[in-house]
A tleap script that builds the chain and sets N, CA, C and O, in Angstrom:
source leaprc.protein.ff14SB
mol = sequence {
  NMET THR THR LEU SER GLU LEU GLN LEU GLN
  ILE ASN GLN ALA GLU ALA LYS VAL ASN GLU
  LEU ARG GLU LYS LEU ALA GLU GLN LYS ASN
  ASN GLU ARG ALA GLN ALA ILE ALA SER VAL
  ARG GLU LEU ILE LYS THR PHE GLN LEU SER
  ALA ALA GLU LEU ASP LEU SER GLY LYS LYS
  SER PRO VAL ARG LYS ASP ARG PRO ILE GLY
  ASP LYS ARG MET SER VAL ALA PRO LYS TYR
  GLN ASP PRO VAL SER GLY LYS THR TRP THR
  GLY ARG GLY LYS THR PRO ALA TRP LEU ALA
  ALA GLN LEU ALA ALA GLY HIE SER LYS HIE
  GLU TYR LEU ILE CGLN
}
set mol.1.N position { -23.868 -23.641 14.650 }
set mol.1.CA position { -23.420 -22.738 13.611 }
set mol.1.C position { -24.619 -21.939 13.094 }
set mol.1.O position { -25.720 -22.468 12.949 }
set mol.2.N position { -24.380 -20.659 12.820 }
set mol.2.CA position { -25.428 -19.756 12.380 }
set mol.2.C position { -25.669 -19.947 10.883 }
set mol.2.O position { -24.735 -20.053 10.088 }
set mol.3.N position { -26.923 -19.986 10.537 }
set mol.3.CA position { -27.250 -20.160 9.123 }
set mol.3.C position { -27.352 -18.804 8.437 }
set mol.3.O position { -27.407 -17.759 9.085 }
set mol.4.N position { -27.375 -18.849 7.143 }
set mol.4.CA position { -27.465 -17.634 6.340 }
set mol.4.C position { -28.755 -16.866 6.637 }
set mol.4.O position { -28.738 -15.638 6.729 }
set mol.5.N position { -29.847 -17.566 6.784 }
set mol.5.CA position { -31.125 -16.897 7.056 }
set mol.5.C position { -31.123 -16.242 8.434 }
set mol.5.O position { -31.739 -15.191 8.615 }
set mol.6.N position { -30.440 -16.845 9.410 }
set mol.6.CA position { -30.348 -16.237 10.740 }
set mol.6.C position { -29.513 -14.961 10.685 }
set mol.6.O position { -29.847 -13.959 11.316 }
set mol.7.N position { -28.426 -15.011 9.923 }
set mol.7.CA position { -27.587 -13.816 9.777 }
set mol.7.C position { -28.363 -12.699 9.084 }
set mol.7.O position { -28.262 -11.534 9.468 }
set mol.8.N position { -29.132 -13.057 8.068 }
set mol.8.CA position { -29.935 -12.054 7.367 }
set mol.8.C position { -30.976 -11.451 8.297 }
set mol.8.O position { -31.245 -10.252 8.228 }
set mol.9.N position { -31.562 -12.261 9.162 }
set mol.9.CA position { -32.532 -11.774 10.139 }
set mol.9.C position { -31.871 -10.791 11.102 }
set mol.9.O position { -32.455 -9.760 11.437 }
set mol.10.N position { -30.645 -11.110 11.552 }
set mol.10.CA position { -29.918 -10.218 12.454 }
set mol.10.C position { -29.597 -8.890 11.768 }
set mol.10.O position { -29.681 -7.825 12.380 }
set mol.11.N position { -29.225 -8.973 10.482 }
set mol.11.CA position { -28.939 -7.753 9.725 }
set mol.11.C position { -30.195 -6.903 9.621 }
set mol.11.O position { -30.145 -5.691 9.830 }
set mol.12.N position { -31.312 -7.526 9.302 }
set mol.12.CA position { -32.581 -6.801 9.175 }
set mol.12.C position { -32.983 -6.144 10.486 }
set mol.12.O position { -33.459 -5.009 10.499 }
set mol.13.N position { -32.790 -6.865 11.592 }
set mol.13.CA position { -33.117 -6.311 12.906 }
set mol.13.C position { -32.202 -5.120 13.225 }
set mol.13.O position { -32.656 -4.106 13.754 }
set mol.14.N position { -30.907 -5.256 12.897 }
set mol.14.CA position { -29.961 -4.166 13.149 }
set mol.14.C position { -30.315 -2.942 12.304 }
set mol.14.O position { -30.259 -1.813 12.792 }
set mol.15.N position { -30.677 -3.161 11.044 }
set mol.15.CA position { -31.064 -2.047 10.181 }
set mol.15.C position { -32.332 -1.365 10.689 }
set mol.15.O position { -32.451 -0.141 10.625 }
set mol.16.N position { -33.268 -2.149 11.187 }
set mol.16.CA position { -34.491 -1.586 11.744 }
set mol.16.C position { -34.161 -0.731 12.964 }
set mol.16.O position { -34.727 0.349 13.139 }
set mol.17.N position { -33.255 -1.207 13.801 }
set mol.17.CA position { -32.841 -0.456 14.992 }
set mol.17.C position { -32.152 0.848 14.588 }
set mol.17.O position { -32.400 1.894 15.188 }
set mol.18.N position { -31.280 0.789 13.563 }
set mol.18.CA position { -30.598 1.988 13.073 }
set mol.18.C position { -31.618 2.995 12.555 }
set mol.18.O position { -31.517 4.186 12.852 }
set mol.19.N position { -32.596 2.533 11.787 }
set mol.19.CA position { -33.625 3.429 11.263 }
set mol.19.C position { -34.440 4.063 12.386 }
set mol.19.O position { -34.790 5.242 12.328 }
set mol.20.N position { -34.734 3.266 13.401 }
set mol.20.CA position { -35.480 3.773 14.560 }
set mol.20.C position { -34.671 4.853 15.275 }
set mol.20.O position { -35.216 5.885 15.666 }
set mol.21.N position { -33.374 4.614 15.446 }
set mol.21.CA position { -32.514 5.596 16.114 }
set mol.21.C position { -32.374 6.863 15.276 }
set mol.21.O position { -32.310 7.964 15.824 }
set mol.22.N position { -32.326 6.717 13.962 }
set mol.22.CA position { -32.244 7.891 13.089 }
set mol.22.C position { -33.513 8.727 13.203 }
set mol.22.O position { -33.451 9.957 13.219 }
set mol.23.N position { -34.643 8.072 13.282 }
set mol.23.CA position { -35.904 8.788 13.444 }
set mol.23.C position { -35.936 9.532 14.775 }
set mol.23.O position { -36.392 10.674 14.844 }
set mol.24.N position { -35.446 8.877 15.840 }
set mol.24.CA position { -35.398 9.525 17.152 }
set mol.24.C position { -34.469 10.736 17.112 }
set mol.24.O position { -34.769 11.782 17.687 }
set mol.25.N position { -33.342 10.578 16.429 }
set mol.25.CA position { -32.387 11.680 16.311 }
set mol.25.C position { -33.016 12.856 15.570 }
set mol.25.O position { -32.888 14.000 16.007 }
set mol.26.N position { -33.685 12.592 14.467 }
set mol.26.CA position { -34.336 13.657 13.698 }
set mol.26.C position { -35.405 14.353 14.542 }
set mol.26.O position { -35.534 15.576 14.507 }
set mol.27.N position { -36.165 13.567 15.294 }
set mol.27.CA position { -37.197 14.139 16.157 }
set mol.27.C position { -36.572 15.014 17.236 }
set mol.27.O position { -37.070 16.102 17.525 }
set mol.28.N position { -35.487 14.542 17.826 }
set mol.28.CA position { -34.794 15.305 18.871 }
set mol.28.C position { -34.243 16.617 18.303 }
set mol.28.O position { -34.339 17.663 18.945 }
set mol.29.N position { -33.665 16.559 17.100 }
set mol.29.CA position { -33.151 17.775 16.470 }
set mol.29.C position { -34.274 18.773 16.222 }
set mol.29.O position { -34.116 19.970 16.464 }
set mol.30.N position { -35.402 18.279 15.742 }
set mol.30.CA position { -36.551 19.162 15.490 }
set mol.30.C position { -37.042 19.800 16.783 }
set mol.30.O position { -37.378 20.984 16.804 }
set mol.31.N position { -37.085 19.020 17.860 }
set mol.31.CA position { -37.515 19.562 19.155 }
set mol.31.C position { -36.553 20.635 19.650 }
set mol.31.O position { -36.980 21.693 20.112 }
set mol.32.N position { -35.255 20.363 19.553 }
set mol.32.CA position { -34.256 21.333 20.002 }
set mol.32.C position { -34.303 22.595 19.150 }
set mol.32.O position { -34.135 23.704 19.659 }
set mol.33.N position { -34.530 22.423 17.863 }
set mol.33.CA position { -34.625 23.575 16.965 }
set mol.33.C position { -35.835 24.430 17.343 }
set mol.33.O position { -35.745 25.657 17.398 }
set mol.34.N position { -36.950 23.783 17.599 }
set mol.34.CA position { -38.161 24.517 17.989 }
set mol.34.C position { -37.931 25.266 19.295 }
set mol.34.O position { -38.379 26.403 19.444 }
set mol.35.N position { -37.232 24.634 20.247 }
set mol.35.CA position { -36.938 25.297 21.517 }
set mol.35.C position { -36.005 26.494 21.296 }
set mol.35.O position { -36.176 27.541 21.920 }
set mol.36.N position { -35.027 26.334 20.413 }
set mol.36.CA position { -34.092 27.427 20.128 }
set mol.36.C position { -34.826 28.601 19.493 }
set mol.36.O position { -34.579 29.756 19.841 }
set mol.37.N position { -35.724 28.305 18.565 }
set mol.37.CA position { -36.493 29.366 17.910 }
set mol.37.C position { -37.349 30.103 18.932 }
set mol.37.O position { -37.431 31.331 18.912 }
set mol.38.N position { -37.984 29.354 19.821 }
set mol.38.CA position { -38.811 29.981 20.851 }
set mol.38.C position { -37.957 30.856 21.767 }
set mol.38.O position { -38.373 31.955 22.132 }
set mol.39.N position { -36.780 30.386 22.137 }
set mol.39.CA position { -35.884 31.170 22.997 }
set mol.39.C position { -35.452 32.455 22.313 }
set mol.39.O position { -35.444 33.524 22.923 }
set mol.40.N position { -35.090 32.342 21.034 }
set mol.40.CA position { -34.647 33.517 20.286 }
set mol.40.C position { -35.787 34.528 20.164 }
set mol.40.O position { -35.578 35.729 20.338 }
set mol.41.N position { -36.979 34.046 19.869 }
set mol.41.CA position { -38.130 34.952 19.760 }
set mol.41.C position { -38.386 35.671 21.078 }
set mol.41.O position { -38.697 36.862 21.096 }
set mol.42.N position { -38.254 34.948 22.168 }
set mol.42.CA position { -38.462 35.550 23.486 }
set mol.42.C position { -37.407 36.620 23.760 }
set mol.42.O position { -37.730 37.689 24.279 }
set mol.43.N position { -36.150 36.341 23.416 }
set mol.43.CA position { -35.084 37.332 23.618 }
set mol.43.C position { -35.313 38.566 22.742 }
set mol.43.O position { -35.116 39.693 23.195 }
set mol.44.N position { -35.721 38.359 21.515 }
set mol.44.CA position { -35.995 39.484 20.616 }
set mol.44.C position { -37.117 40.344 21.180 }
set mol.44.O position { -37.050 41.573 21.151 }
set mol.45.N position { -38.143 39.683 21.691 }
set mol.45.CA position { -39.292 40.406 22.259 }
set mol.45.C position { -38.882 41.134 23.534 }
set mol.45.O position { -39.262 42.287 23.739 }
set mol.46.N position { -38.107 40.468 24.393 }
set mol.46.CA position { -37.703 41.055 25.668 }
set mol.46.C position { -36.836 42.296 25.468 }
set mol.46.O position { -37.032 43.314 26.131 }
set mol.47.N position { -35.881 42.200 24.550 }
set mol.47.CA position { -34.939 43.301 24.349 }
set mol.47.C position { -35.335 44.212 23.191 }
set mol.47.O position { -34.588 45.123 22.834 }
set mol.48.N position { -36.489 43.972 22.613 }
set mol.48.CA position { -37.018 44.778 21.517 }
set mol.48.C position { -35.970 44.976 20.419 }
set mol.48.O position { -35.688 46.101 20.004 }
set mol.49.N position { -35.406 43.869 19.963 }
set mol.49.CA position { -34.376 43.900 18.930 }
set mol.49.C position { -35.005 43.971 17.545 }
set mol.49.O position { -36.071 43.405 17.302 }
set mol.50.N position { -34.332 44.673 16.646 }
set mol.50.CA position { -34.822 44.766 15.266 }
set mol.50.C position { -33.969 43.877 14.366 }
set mol.50.O position { -32.878 43.445 14.740 }
set mol.51.N position { -34.490 43.619 13.181 }
set mol.51.CA position { -33.758 42.800 12.212 }
set mol.51.C position { -32.453 43.476 11.826 }
set mol.51.O position { -31.447 42.802 11.602 }
set mol.52.N position { -32.460 44.800 11.747 }
set mol.52.CA position { -31.248 45.534 11.386 }
set mol.52.C position { -30.179 45.371 12.460 }
set mol.52.O position { -28.996 45.226 12.150 }
set mol.53.N position { -30.597 45.396 13.723 }
set mol.53.CA position { -29.632 45.227 14.814 }
set mol.53.C position { -29.006 43.830 14.809 }
set mol.53.O position { -27.881 43.635 15.268 }
set mol.54.N position { -29.747 42.887 14.290 }
set mol.54.CA position { -29.255 41.512 14.233 }
set mol.54.C position { -28.640 41.172 12.878 }
set mol.54.O position { -28.318 40.015 12.609 }
set mol.55.N position { -28.479 42.185 12.029 }
set mol.55.CA position { -27.966 42.004 10.664 }
set mol.55.C position { -28.814 41.023 9.875 }
set mol.55.O position { -28.289 40.203 9.121 }
set mol.56.N position { -30.137 41.108 10.050 }
set mol.56.CA position { -31.068 40.244 9.344 }
set mol.56.C position { -31.949 41.036 8.394 }
set mol.56.O position { -33.016 40.570 7.994 }
set mol.57.N position { -31.507 42.223 8.034 }
set mol.57.CA position { -32.341 43.102 7.224 }
set mol.57.C position { -32.435 42.668 5.769 }
set mol.57.O position { -33.257 43.194 5.020 }
set mol.58.N position { -31.611 41.723 5.364 }
set mol.58.CA position { -31.639 41.259 3.982 }
set mol.58.C position { -30.770 42.093 3.074 }
set mol.58.O position { -30.588 41.751 1.906 }
set mol.59.N position { -30.234 43.173 3.585 }
set mol.59.CA position { -29.344 44.008 2.787 }
set mol.59.C position { -27.943 43.430 2.866 }
set mol.59.O position { -27.534 42.865 3.880 }
set mol.60.N position { -27.227 43.586 1.775 }
set mol.60.CA position { -25.844 43.126 1.755 }
set mol.60.C position { -25.002 44.058 2.608 }
set mol.60.O position { -25.266 45.256 2.698 }
set mol.61.N position { -23.990 43.486 3.226 }
set mol.61.CA position { -23.100 44.311 4.027 }
set mol.61.C position { -22.285 45.207 3.094 }
set mol.61.O position { -22.065 44.857 1.935 }
set mol.62.N position { -21.841 46.347 3.587 }
set mol.62.CA position { -21.077 47.252 2.732 }
set mol.62.C position { -19.817 46.573 2.193 }
set mol.62.O position { -19.207 45.735 2.856 }
set mol.63.N position { -19.454 46.957 0.987 }
set mol.63.CA position { -18.295 46.354 0.338 }
set mol.63.C position { -17.034 46.841 1.028 }
set mol.63.O position { -16.856 48.038 1.256 }
set mol.64.N position { -16.162 45.900 1.355 }
set mol.64.CA position { -14.898 46.259 1.977 }
set mol.64.C position { -13.934 46.711 0.902 }
set mol.64.O position { -13.812 46.080 -0.148 }
set mol.65.N position { -13.260 47.794 1.170 }
set mol.65.CA position { -12.298 48.294 0.198 }
set mol.65.C position { -10.960 47.584 0.338 }
set mol.65.O position { -10.234 47.411 -0.640 }
set mol.66.N position { -10.641 47.176 1.555 }
set mol.66.CA position { -9.394 46.447 1.742 }
set mol.66.C position { -9.683 44.957 1.702 }
set mol.66.O position { -10.757 44.518 2.113 }
set mol.67.N position { -8.766 44.208 1.230 }
set mol.67.CA position { -8.965 42.767 1.104 }
set mol.67.C position { -8.643 42.084 2.430 }
set mol.67.O position { -7.719 42.487 3.137 }
set mol.68.N position { -9.407 41.054 2.758 }
set mol.68.CA position { -9.137 40.350 4.007 }
set mol.68.C position { -7.825 39.570 3.925 }
set mol.68.O position { -7.354 39.227 2.841 }
set mol.69.N position { -7.260 39.306 5.068 }
set mol.69.CA position { -6.025 38.535 5.136 }
set mol.69.C position { -6.280 37.143 4.579 }
set mol.69.O position { -7.302 36.527 4.879 }
set mol.70.N position { -5.365 36.656 3.779 }
set mol.70.CA position { -5.506 35.329 3.205 }
set mol.70.C position { -6.279 35.315 1.911 }
set mol.70.O position { -6.556 34.248 1.363 }
set mol.71.N position { -6.638 36.501 1.405 }
set mol.71.CA position { -7.358 36.572 0.142 }
set mol.71.C position { -6.445 36.065 -0.965 }
set mol.71.O position { -5.292 36.484 -1.064 }
set mol.72.N position { -6.956 35.169 -1.790 }
set mol.72.CA position { -6.145 34.560 -2.837 }
set mol.72.C position { -5.839 35.538 -3.965 }
set mol.72.O position { -5.010 35.251 -4.829 }
set mol.73.N position { -6.502 36.690 -3.962 }
set mol.73.CA position { -6.287 37.655 -5.027 }
set mol.73.C position { -5.242 38.696 -4.652 }
set mol.73.O position { -5.201 39.772 -5.250 }
set mol.74.N position { -4.417 38.400 -3.694 }
set mol.74.CA position { -3.419 39.364 -3.263 }
set mol.74.C position { -2.477 39.657 -4.432 }
set mol.74.O position { -2.198 38.784 -5.253 }
set mol.75.N position { -1.998 40.884 -4.491 }
set mol.75.CA position { -1.104 41.258 -5.579 }
set mol.75.C position { 0.243 40.577 -5.378 }
set mol.75.O position { 0.675 40.309 -4.256 }
set mol.76.N position { 0.883 40.310 -6.498 }
set mol.76.CA position { 2.163 39.615 -6.498 }
set mol.76.C position { 3.202 40.556 -7.087 }
set mol.76.O position { 2.917 41.301 -8.024 }
set mol.77.N position { 4.393 40.518 -6.538 }
set mol.77.CA position { 5.465 41.369 -7.036 }
set mol.77.C position { 5.847 40.943 -8.449 }
set mol.77.O position { 5.835 39.752 -8.758 }
set mol.78.N position { 6.186 41.903 -9.313 }
set mol.78.CA position { 6.587 41.550 -10.669 }
set mol.78.C position { 7.861 40.710 -10.670 }
set mol.78.O position { 8.743 40.891 -9.830 }
set mol.79.N position { 7.939 39.806 -11.610 }
set mol.79.CA position { 9.078 38.899 -11.699 }
set mol.79.C position { 9.932 39.195 -12.932 }
set mol.79.O position { 11.144 38.978 -12.924 }
set mol.80.N position { 9.290 39.691 -13.989 }
set mol.80.CA position { 9.985 39.976 -15.240 }
set mol.80.C position { 9.758 41.429 -15.626 }
set mol.80.O position { 8.712 42.003 -15.324 }
set mol.81.N position { 10.777 42.040 -16.318 }
set mol.81.CA position { 10.637 43.420 -16.755 }
set mol.81.C position { 11.237 43.589 -18.136 }
set mol.81.O position { 12.301 43.050 -18.441 }
set mol.82.N position { 10.531 44.351 -18.969 }
set mol.82.CA position { 11.014 44.688 -20.303 }
set mol.82.C position { 11.975 45.860 -20.148 }
set mol.82.O position { 11.566 46.925 -19.686 }
set mol.83.N position { 13.252 45.690 -20.524 }
set mol.83.CA position { 14.214 46.784 -20.345 }
set mol.83.C position { 13.926 47.984 -21.244 }
set mol.83.O position { 14.340 49.098 -20.923 }
set mol.84.N position { 13.238 47.787 -22.342 }
set mol.84.CA position { 12.958 48.880 -23.272 }
set mol.84.C position { 11.799 49.736 -22.767 }
set mol.84.O position { 11.939 50.949 -22.615 }
set mol.85.N position { 10.662 49.107 -22.511 }
set mol.85.CA position { 9.469 49.877 -22.133 }
set mol.85.C position { 9.295 50.002 -20.625 }
set mol.85.O position { 8.584 50.891 -20.158 }
set mol.86.N position { 9.931 49.129 -19.865 }
set mol.86.CA position { 9.780 49.152 -18.414 }
set mol.86.C position { 8.565 48.394 -17.931 }
set mol.86.O position { 8.306 48.348 -16.729 }
set mol.87.N position { 7.802 47.790 -18.857 }
set mol.87.CA position { 6.619 47.017 -18.474 }
set mol.87.C position { 7.059 45.789 -17.695 }
set mol.87.O position { 8.133 45.235 -17.927 }
set mol.88.N position { 6.195 45.372 -16.754 }
set mol.88.CA position { 6.519 44.219 -15.918 }
set mol.88.C position { 5.466 43.143 -16.041 }
set mol.88.O position { 4.366 43.376 -16.543 }
set mol.89.N position { 5.825 41.947 -15.568 }
set mol.89.CA position { 4.922 40.799 -15.555 }
set mol.89.C position { 5.235 39.971 -14.328 }
set mol.89.O position { 6.403 39.779 -13.989 }
set mol.90.N position { 4.201 39.474 -13.655 }
set mol.90.CA position { 4.391 38.706 -12.428 }
set mol.90.C position { 4.777 37.256 -12.687 }
set mol.90.O position { 5.248 36.563 -11.785 }
set mol.91.N position { 4.579 36.801 -13.910 }
set mol.91.CA position { 4.846 35.394 -14.212 }
set mol.91.C position { 3.583 34.560 -14.123 }
set mol.91.O position { 3.619 33.344 -14.310 }
set mol.92.N position { 2.462 35.217 -13.836 }
set mol.92.CA position { 1.175 34.532 -13.745 }
set mol.92.C position { 0.284 34.954 -14.900 }
set mol.92.O position { 0.353 36.087 -15.375 }
set mol.93.N position { -0.540 34.038 -15.337 }
set mol.93.CA position { -1.472 34.352 -16.411 }
set mol.93.C position { -0.811 34.280 -17.773 }
set mol.93.O position { 0.265 33.702 -17.930 }
set mol.94.N position { -1.468 34.871 -18.748 }
set mol.94.CA position { -0.987 34.834 -20.123 }
set mol.94.C position { 0.303 35.645 -20.253 }
set mol.94.O position { 0.428 36.727 -19.679 }
set mol.95.N position { 1.253 35.113 -21.008 }
set mol.95.CA position { 2.513 35.811 -21.245 }
set mol.95.C position { 2.230 37.094 -22.022 }
set mol.95.O position { 1.537 37.058 -23.038 }
set mol.96.N position { 2.759 38.230 -21.554 }
set mol.96.CA position { 2.491 39.487 -22.250 }
set mol.96.C position { 3.148 39.501 -23.634 }
set mol.96.O position { 4.098 38.765 -23.897 }
set mol.97.N position { 2.620 40.351 -24.498 }
set mol.97.CA position { 3.088 40.407 -25.886 }
set mol.97.C position { 4.572 40.746 -25.973 }
set mol.97.O position { 5.290 40.172 -26.792 }
set mol.98.N position { 5.041 41.680 -25.131 }
set mol.98.CA position { 6.448 42.069 -25.217 }
set mol.98.C position { 7.370 40.895 -24.907 }
set mol.98.O position { 8.420 40.755 -25.535 }
set mol.99.N position { 6.990 40.043 -23.942 }
set mol.99.CA position { 7.826 38.898 -23.601 }
set mol.99.C position { 7.657 37.779 -24.617 }
set mol.99.O position { 8.621 37.092 -24.955 }
set mol.100.N position { 6.446 37.595 -25.099 }
set mol.100.CA position { 6.207 36.566 -26.117 }
set mol.100.C position { 7.019 36.854 -27.369 }
set mol.100.O position { 7.557 35.936 -27.989 }
set mol.101.N position { 7.109 38.132 -27.746 }
set mol.101.CA position { 7.894 38.502 -28.925 }
set mol.101.C position { 9.377 38.212 -28.705 }
set mol.101.O position { 10.068 37.753 -29.615 }
set mol.102.N position { 9.854 38.480 -27.508 }
set mol.102.CA position { 11.265 38.226 -27.204 }
set mol.102.C position { 11.566 36.727 -27.177 }
set mol.102.O position { 12.619 36.289 -27.639 }
set mol.103.N position { 10.637 35.953 -26.635 }
set mol.103.CA position { 10.819 34.500 -26.599 }
set mol.103.C position { 10.808 33.931 -28.017 }
set mol.103.O position { 11.578 33.024 -28.333 }
set mol.104.N position { 9.936 34.467 -28.866 }
set mol.104.CA position { 9.869 34.010 -30.257 }
set mol.104.C position { 11.149 34.360 -31.008 }
set mol.104.O position { 11.532 33.664 -31.948 }
set mol.105.N position { 11.814 35.447 -30.589 }
set mol.105.CA position { 13.064 35.870 -31.229 }
set mol.105.C position { 14.258 35.071 -30.720 }
set mol.105.O position { 15.385 35.289 -31.166 }
set mol.106.N position { 14.019 34.144 -29.785 }
set mol.106.CA position { 15.096 33.287 -29.307 }
set mol.106.C position { 15.671 33.657 -27.952 }
set mol.106.O position { 16.611 33.017 -27.481 }
set mol.107.N position { 15.120 34.675 -27.327 }
set mol.107.CA position { 15.601 35.065 -26.000 }
set mol.107.C position { 15.015 34.136 -24.934 }
set mol.107.O position { 14.078 33.383 -25.199 }
set mol.108.N position { 15.580 34.201 -23.726 }
set mol.108.CA position { 15.129 33.379 -22.608 }
set mol.108.C position { 14.417 34.250 -21.582 }
set mol.108.O position { 14.711 35.437 -21.443 }
set mol.109.N position { 13.484 33.648 -20.872 }
set mol.109.CA position { 12.805 34.382 -19.788 }
set mol.109.C position { 13.795 34.854 -18.740 }
set mol.109.O position { 13.612 35.910 -18.135 }
set mol.110.N position { 14.836 34.078 -18.526 }
set mol.110.CA position { 15.809 34.404 -17.479 }
set mol.110.C position { 16.499 35.743 -17.740 }
set mol.110.O position { 16.964 36.391 -16.803 }
set mol.111.N position { 16.569 36.157 -18.993 }
set mol.111.CA position { 17.186 37.427 -19.335 }
set mol.111.C position { 16.382 38.615 -18.796 }
set mol.111.O position { 16.924 39.704 -18.608 }
set mol.112.N position { 15.086 38.398 -18.551 }
set mol.112.CA position { 14.191 39.474 -18.157 }
set mol.112.C position { 13.790 39.417 -16.689 }
set mol.112.O position { 12.931 40.178 -16.243 }
set mol.113.N position { 14.417 38.509 -15.938 }
set mol.113.CA position { 14.137 38.422 -14.505 }
set mol.113.C position { 14.559 39.703 -13.809 }
set mol.113.O position { 15.610 40.266 -14.115 }
set mol.114.N position { 13.745 40.162 -12.877 }
set mol.114.CA position { 14.086 41.340 -12.088 }
set mol.114.C position { 15.012 40.878 -10.980 }
set mol.114.O position { 14.686 39.967 -10.218 }
set mol.115.N position { 16.155 41.509 -10.901 }
set mol.115.CA position { 17.159 41.107 -9.900 }
set mol.115.C position { 16.951 41.807 -8.590 }
set mol.115.O position { 17.706 41.584 -7.644 }
savepdb mol mol.pdb
quit
């Protein structure tokens, strides 16, 4: 039967092996990174590429006027409308004053739903 001290020794040996493997992994990553940097530098030199051509100029890209697909800020169709003023509300954010006044007067939101 294995004693507690033997199990602790096995744990310590396993942890040492894990640390050794982590060090090897970090070293390998550093070597591969250095090789990648050297390759990129050689390609830049060979093809005489500039930072601007690689979009590395440090300047921000021009602002897009149209929103990308999936943008969370997409406009939402109005859900409620004030019959008097014609003002609308999407149902998101703070309740507009015209609807808040109607709700305070005892009306229901359902009365102002756009059909």
